[in-house]
VEXNU-826276 format. One record per residue (C-alpha): residue number from 1; x, y, z. Coordinates in Angstrom, 1 decimal, always signed. Layout:
! VEXNU-826276
k/x/y/z
NUM/X/Y/Z
...
***
This chain:
! VEXNU-826276
k/x/y/z
1/-31.0/+32.8/-6.2
2/-31.1/+31.2/-9.7
3/-29.6/+27.9/-10.6
4/-26.6/+29.3/-12.4
5/-25.6/+31.6/-9.6
6/-25.9/+28.8/-7.1
7/-23.7/+26.5/-9.3
8/-21.0/+29.2/-9.6
9/-21.1/+29.7/-5.8
10/-20.6/+26.0/-5.3
11/-17.6/+26.0/-7.6
12/-16.1/+28.9/-5.7
13/-16.7/+27.1/-2.4
14/-15.2/+23.9/-3.7
15/-12.0/+25.7/-4.9
16/-11.8/+27.7/-1.6
17/-12.0/+24.6/+0.7
18/-10.1/+22.1/-1.5
19/-7.1/+24.5/-1.9
20/-7.4/+25.4/+1.8
21/-6.8/+21.7/+2.4
22/-3.7/+21.7/+0.2
23/-2.4/+24.9/+1.8
24/-2.9/+23.3/+5.2
25/-0.9/+20.2/+4.5
26/+1.8/+20.7/+1.8
27/+3.8/+23.7/+3.2
28/+4.1/+22.3/+6.7
29/+4.3/+18.5/+6.0
30/+8.0/+18.6/+5.4
31/+8.4/+20.5/+8.7
32/+6.3/+17.9/+10.5
33/+8.4/+15.1/+9.0
34/+11.6/+16.8/+10.0
35/+10.7/+17.9/+13.5
36/+8.1/+15.4/+14.7
37/+9.1/+12.3/+12.9
38/+12.8/+13.2/+12.9
39/+13.4/+12.2/+9.3
40/+16.3/+13.1/+7.1
41/+16.3/+14.9/+3.8
42/+16.3/+11.7/+1.7
43/+13.3/+10.4/+3.6
44/+11.4/+13.7/+3.4
45/+12.1/+14.0/-0.3
46/+10.9/+10.5/-1.0
47/+7.6/+11.0/+0.9
48/+7.0/+14.5/-0.6
49/+7.7/+13.3/-4.2
50/+4.9/+10.7/-4.0
51/+2.3/+13.3/-5.1
52/+4.0/+14.3/-8.3
53/+4.7/+10.7/-9.3
54/+1.0/+9.8/-8.7
55/+0.0/+12.8/-10.8
56/+2.1/+11.6/-13.8
57/+0.3/+8.2/-13.9
58/-3.0/+8.7/-12.2
59/-4.3/+11.9/-13.9
60/-5.0/+10.2/-17.2
61/-6.6/+7.2/-15.4
62/-8.9/+9.5/-13.4
63/-9.8/+11.2/-16.7
64/-10.7/+7.9/-18.3
65/-12.8/+6.8/-15.3
66/-14.7/+10.1/-15.4
67/-15.3/+9.8/-19.2
68/-16.4/+6.2/-18.9
69/-18.7/+6.8/-16.0
70/-20.1/+10.2/-17.2
71/-20.2/+11.2/-13.5
72/-17.1/+13.3/-12.9
73/-18.6/+15.2/-10.0
74/-19.3/+12.0/-8.1
75/-15.8/+10.7/-8.8
76/-14.5/+14.1/-7.6
77/-16.5/+13.8/-4.4
78/-15.4/+10.3/-3.7
79/-11.7/+10.9/-4.3
80/-11.8/+14.1/-2.3
81/-13.4/+12.4/+0.7
82/-10.9/+9.4/+0.6
83/-7.9/+11.8/+0.4
84/-9.1/+13.6/+3.5
85/-9.6/+10.3/+5.4
86/-6.2/+8.9/+4.4
87/-4.3/+11.9/+5.5
88/-5.2/+11.1/+9.1
89/-2.9/+8.1/+8.8
90/+0.0/+10.4/+9.4
91/-1.2/+10.8/+13.0
92/-1.2/+7.0/+13.7
93/+1.7/+5.7/+11.6
94/+5.3/+6.6/+12.4
95/+7.3/+4.0/+10.6
96/+9.1/+5.4/+7.5
97/+8.2/+2.6/+5.1
98/+4.5/+2.8/+6.1
99/+4.5/+6.6/+5.8
100/+5.7/+6.2/+2.2
101/+2.8/+3.9/+1.5
102/+0.4/+6.4/+3.1
103/+1.8/+9.2/+1.0
104/+1.5/+7.1/-2.2
105/-2.1/+6.0/-1.5
106/-3.1/+9.5/-0.4
107/-1.5/+11.0/-3.6
108/-3.4/+8.6/-5.8
109/-6.8/+10.0/-4.7
110/-5.6/+13.6/-4.2
111/-4.2/+13.7/-7.7
112/-7.7/+13.6/-9.1
113/-8.9/+16.7/-7.2
114/-7.4/+19.5/-9.3
115/-7.7/+18.1/-12.8
116/-11.2/+16.7/-12.4
117/-12.5/+19.9/-10.8
118/-10.8/+22.0/-13.5
119/-12.4/+19.9/-16.2
120/-15.9/+20.3/-14.7
121/-15.6/+24.0/-14.0
122/-14.0/+24.8/-17.4
123/-16.8/+23.0/-19.2
124/-19.5/+24.6/-17.2
125/-18.0/+28.1/-17.4
126/-17.7/+27.8/-21.2
127/-21.3/+26.6/-21.5
128/-22.8/+29.4/-19.4
129/-20.3/+32.0/-20.6
130/-18.8/+32.6/-17.1
131/-15.2/+33.6/-16.4
132/-13.3/+30.5/-15.4
133/-10.5/+32.7/-13.8
134/-13.0/+34.1/-11.4
135/-13.8/+30.6/-10.1
136/-10.1/+29.4/-9.9
137/-9.2/+32.6/-8.1
138/-10.8/+31.2/-5.0
139/-8.3/+28.3/-5.0
140/-5.4/+30.8/-4.6
141/-7.4/+32.6/-1.9
142/-8.0/+29.3/+0.0
143/-4.4/+28.3/-0.2
144/-3.2/+31.7/+0.9
145/-5.6/+31.7/+3.9
146/-4.6/+28.2/+4.9
147/-0.8/+28.8/+5.0
148/-1.3/+31.9/+7.1
149/-3.9/+30.4/+9.5
150/-2.2/+27.0/+9.9
151/+1.1/+28.6/+10.6
152/-0.4/+30.4/+13.6
153/-2.3/+27.3/+14.7
154/+0.7/+25.0/+14.4
155/+2.6/+27.3/+16.8
156/-0.1/+27.3/+19.4
157/-1.6/+23.8/+19.1
158/+1.1/+21.8/+17.3
159/+1.9/+20.6/+13.9
160/-0.6/+17.7/+14.0
161/-3.4/+20.3/+13.4
162/-2.5/+20.3/+9.7
163/-3.9/+16.8/+9.2
164/-7.2/+17.7/+11.0
165/-7.6/+20.8/+8.9
166/-6.9/+18.8/+5.7
167/-9.5/+16.2/+6.7
168/-12.3/+18.7/+7.7
169/-11.9/+21.0/+4.7
170/-11.9/+18.0/+2.2
171/-15.0/+16.6/+3.8
172/-16.7/+20.0/+3.1
173/-15.2/+19.9/-0.4
174/-16.6/+16.4/-1.0
175/-20.1/+17.6/-0.1
176/-19.8/+20.6/-2.4
177/-18.5/+18.3/-5.2
178/-21.7/+16.2/-5.0
179/-23.7/+19.4/-5.7
180/-21.7/+20.4/-8.8
181/-23.3/+20.1/-12.2
182/-22.3/+16.9/-14.0
183/-20.2/+18.1/-16.9
184/-18.2/+15.9/-19.3
185/-14.5/+16.4/-18.8
186/-12.4/+18.3/-21.3
187/-8.9/+19.2/-20.1
188/-8.5/+16.0/-18.0
189/-9.6/+13.7/-20.9
190/-6.7/+11.3/-21.5
191/-6.2/+11.3/-25.2
192/-2.7/+10.0/-25.0
193/-2.7/+7.6/-28.0
194/-4.0/+9.6/-30.9
195/-2.0/+12.7/-31.7
196/+1.1/+11.8/-29.8
197/+3.1/+11.2/-32.9
198/+2.0/+14.6/-34.4
199/+2.8/+16.4/-31.1
200/+6.3/+14.9/-30.9
201/+7.0/+16.3/-34.4
202/+6.4/+19.9/-33.2
203/+9.8/+21.2/-32.2
204/+8.5/+24.2/-30.4
205/+6.2/+22.0/-28.3
206/+9.1/+19.8/-27.2
207/+11.3/+22.8/-26.3
208/+8.4/+24.3/-24.3
209/+7.9/+21.0/-22.4
210/+11.6/+21.2/-21.4
211/+11.1/+24.8/-20.3
212/+8.1/+23.8/-18.2
213/+10.1/+21.1/-16.6
214/+12.9/+23.4/-15.7
215/+10.9/+26.4/-14.5
216/+7.6/+25.0/-13.1
217/+9.2/+22.0/-11.4
218/+11.4/+24.0/-9.0
219/+8.6/+26.4/-8.3
220/+6.3/+23.6/-7.2
221/+9.1/+21.9/-5.2
222/+9.6/+25.1/-3.4
223/+6.3/+24.5/-1.7
224/+7.9/+21.6/+0.1
225/+11.2/+23.2/+1.1
226/+10.2/+26.8/+1.6
227/+9.0/+26.2/+5.1
228/+12.3/+24.5/+6.0
229/+14.2/+27.4/+4.4
230/+12.3/+30.1/+6.4
231/+12.7/+28.1/+9.6
232/+16.5/+27.9/+9.0
233/+16.6/+31.6/+8.5
234/+15.0/+32.0/+12.0
235/+11.4/+32.2/+11.0
236/+8.5/+30.7/+13.1
237/+5.5/+28.7/+11.9
238/+3.6/+32.0/+11.8
239/+6.5/+33.4/+9.7
240/+6.2/+30.4/+7.3
241/+2.5/+31.2/+6.9
242/+3.1/+34.9/+6.3
243/+5.7/+34.1/+3.6
244/+3.4/+31.7/+1.8
245/+0.5/+34.1/+2.1
246/+2.5/+36.9/+0.4
247/+3.8/+34.5/-2.2
248/+0.4/+33.1/-3.2
249/-1.5/+36.3/-3.0
250/+1.1/+37.9/-5.3
251/+0.1/+35.5/-8.1
252/-3.4/+37.0/-8.4
253/-2.6/+40.5/-9.7
254/+0.0/+39.1/-12.1
255/-2.5/+36.6/-13.5
256/-4.9/+39.4/-14.0
257/-2.2/+41.5/-15.8
258/-0.9/+38.7/-17.9
259/-3.5/+39.1/-20.7
260/-2.7/+42.8/-21.3
261/+1.1/+42.1/-21.0
262/+0.9/+39.4/-23.6
263/-0.8/+41.8/-26.0
264/+2.0/+44.3/-25.5
265/+5.2/+42.2/-25.6
266/+4.1/+38.7/-26.6
267/+3.8/+35.2/-25.1
268/+7.4/+34.0/-25.0
269/+8.8/+37.3/-23.5
270/+6.3/+36.8/-20.7
271/+7.6/+33.3/-20.2
272/+11.1/+34.7/-20.2
273/+10.2/+37.2/-17.4
274/+8.7/+34.3/-15.4
275/+11.8/+32.2/-15.9
276/+14.3/+35.0/-15.1
277/+12.3/+35.9/-11.9
278/+12.6/+32.3/-10.7
279/+16.3/+32.4/-11.4
280/+16.8/+35.6/-9.4
281/+14.8/+34.4/-6.5
282/+16.6/+31.0/-6.1
283/+20.0/+32.7/-6.5
284/+19.1/+35.1/-3.8
285/+18.1/+32.3/-1.4
286/+21.4/+30.5/-2.0
287/+23.2/+33.5/-0.4
288/+21.3/+33.2/+2.9
289/+19.4/+36.5/+2.9
290/+17.8/+38.1/+5.9
291/+14.4/+37.0/+7.0
292/+12.9/+40.4/+6.1
293/+14.3/+40.2/+2.6
294/+12.9/+36.7/+2.2
295/+9.4/+38.0/+3.1
296/+9.9/+41.0/+0.7
297/+11.0/+38.8/-2.2
298/+8.3/+36.2/-1.7
299/+6.1/+38.3/-4.1
300/+8.5/+37.3/-6.9
301/+6.4/+34.1/-7.0
302/+3.7/+36.3/-8.7
303/+6.1/+37.1/-11.5
304/+7.1/+33.5/-12.0
305/+4.0/+31.4/-11.4
306/+1.4/+34.1/-11.9
307/+2.7/+34.9/-15.4
308/+3.9/+31.4/-16.4
309/+0.5/+29.6/-16.0
310/-1.7/+31.8/-18.2
311/+1.1/+32.5/-20.8
312/+2.0/+28.8/-21.0
313/-1.5/+27.7/-21.7
314/-2.0/+30.4/-24.3
315/+1.3/+29.4/-26.0
316/+0.1/+25.8/-26.3
317/-3.1/+27.0/-27.9
318/-1.0/+29.0/-30.4
319/+1.5/+26.3/-31.5
320/-0.6/+23.1/-31.3
321/-3.4/+22.1/-33.8
322/-6.9/+22.3/-32.3
323/-7.6/+18.6/-32.7
324/-4.7/+17.6/-30.4
325/-4.9/+20.4/-27.9
326/-6.2/+18.1/-25.1
327/-3.3/+15.7/-25.6
328/-0.9/+18.7/-25.5
329/-2.4/+20.0/-22.2
330/-2.2/+16.5/-20.7
331/+1.5/+16.3/-21.6
332/+2.1/+19.8/-20.3
333/+0.5/+19.0/-17.0
334/+2.3/+15.7/-16.7
335/+5.7/+17.2/-17.4
336/+5.3/+20.3/-15.2
337/+3.1/+19.3/-12.3
338/+4.3/+15.6/-12.4
339/+7.7/+14.9/-13.7
340/+9.3/+18.3/-13.1
341/+7.8/+18.5/-9.6
342/+8.9/+15.0/-8.7
343/+12.4/+15.4/-10.0
344/+13.0/+18.7/-8.3
345/+11.4/+17.6/-5.0
346/+13.2/+14.2/-4.9
347/+16.6/+15.5/-6.0
348/+16.4/+18.4/-3.6
349/+15.8/+16.0/-0.7
350/+19.0/+14.2/-1.5
351/+20.9/+17.5/-1.8
352/+19.6/+18.7/+1.5
353/+20.7/+15.4/+3.1
354/+24.2/+15.7/+1.6
355/+24.6/+19.5/+2.0
356/+22.0/+22.0/+3.3
357/+18.8/+23.8/+2.4
358/+20.7/+26.6/+0.6
359/+22.3/+24.2/-1.8
360/+18.8/+23.1/-2.6
361/+18.1/+26.6/-3.9
362/+21.4/+26.6/-5.8
363/+20.0/+23.5/-7.6
364/+16.7/+25.2/-8.3
365/+18.7/+28.2/-9.7
366/+20.7/+26.0/-12.0
367/+17.5/+24.4/-13.4
368/+16.0/+27.9/-13.9
369/+19.1/+29.1/-15.7
370/+18.8/+26.3/-18.2
371/+15.1/+27.3/-18.5
372/+16.1/+30.9/-19.3
373/+18.6/+29.7/-21.9
374/+16.0/+27.5/-23.6
375/+13.4/+30.3/-23.6
376/+15.9/+32.6/-25.3
377/+16.5/+29.9/-27.9
378/+12.8/+29.4/-28.5
379/+12.4/+33.1/-29.0
380/+15.2/+33.1/-31.5
381/+13.7/+30.1/-33.3
382/+10.3/+31.9/-33.6
383/+11.9/+35.1/-34.9
384/+14.0/+33.1/-37.4
385/+10.9/+31.3/-38.7
386/+9.1/+34.6/-39.2
***
């Protein structure tokens, strides 16, 4: 086996195991906090929103650390290992205030995993002319396998198994990260000072950030509340795993099809389809559908996330000057994965405490409706300018 093939296999292995870890913990953590720790919606929302907040602030810092050290793979390995160890704290700490602290510290290190690994793999794939999508695909596969397997294990062994799985798979990921080629980071490089003024003068960019906040935020927050929703509809832990499996796997074919769809109908119409699919899905969930219908419509996640991610990045490349594209992507990630995710997750926790899980999805639907309206406005602006 030549060196390049070995490196590509190590990237695939890292994505597989690191996303397996995320799929082990995130979907069932809210269920664990509700059933085992007996926490209310406000407390669950606070703990689950720690990750998005950490991402907003820590992603640029991890980027600077990697750039300064020139050793992003070693930074990735260390943060991955520490995240795995810290998650075990959930098994020994049961006080709400201390669980919030565990969630924050865990999120600080976990927030480095995806952007740093993406930065290394993108750089390497570009240099050796490999397909980055074929590497990242193993992340979706790992997540899908985890939610299915962990759902069944949680039913037979207990919910605490999610923390052991998270720890073991991140230890494996940390070992694989040490063997990755040291590539200087690109996408995670925090160029947040130069170019900000120029970015803020691009009207289309600001509108698209708002669309990302409104569409991507609820889709990410759904990872937290989807398990509780399915459980309320009468689903089991295995059922939660099946629903997540169908949802995540549905992203793959739509990601593959996005390129040809963009050529046929354009970038913003693809974003509109993603936004409208999210709106329909959340509206359906508000009306308390049958469990079978929930499983069937879980594939709508492919239309929303599977189309939005590739179309969104391509749209940024289209409207933003090349010399500030890294700054633009940093803002894009902070608004969608960070601020939008946090706002949707935290607010949904308060809503669930005051009302119920179905009102949470009404809230998601309202956000998505505004996202659809803004996307239509942006399409109109582009046609007007042409």
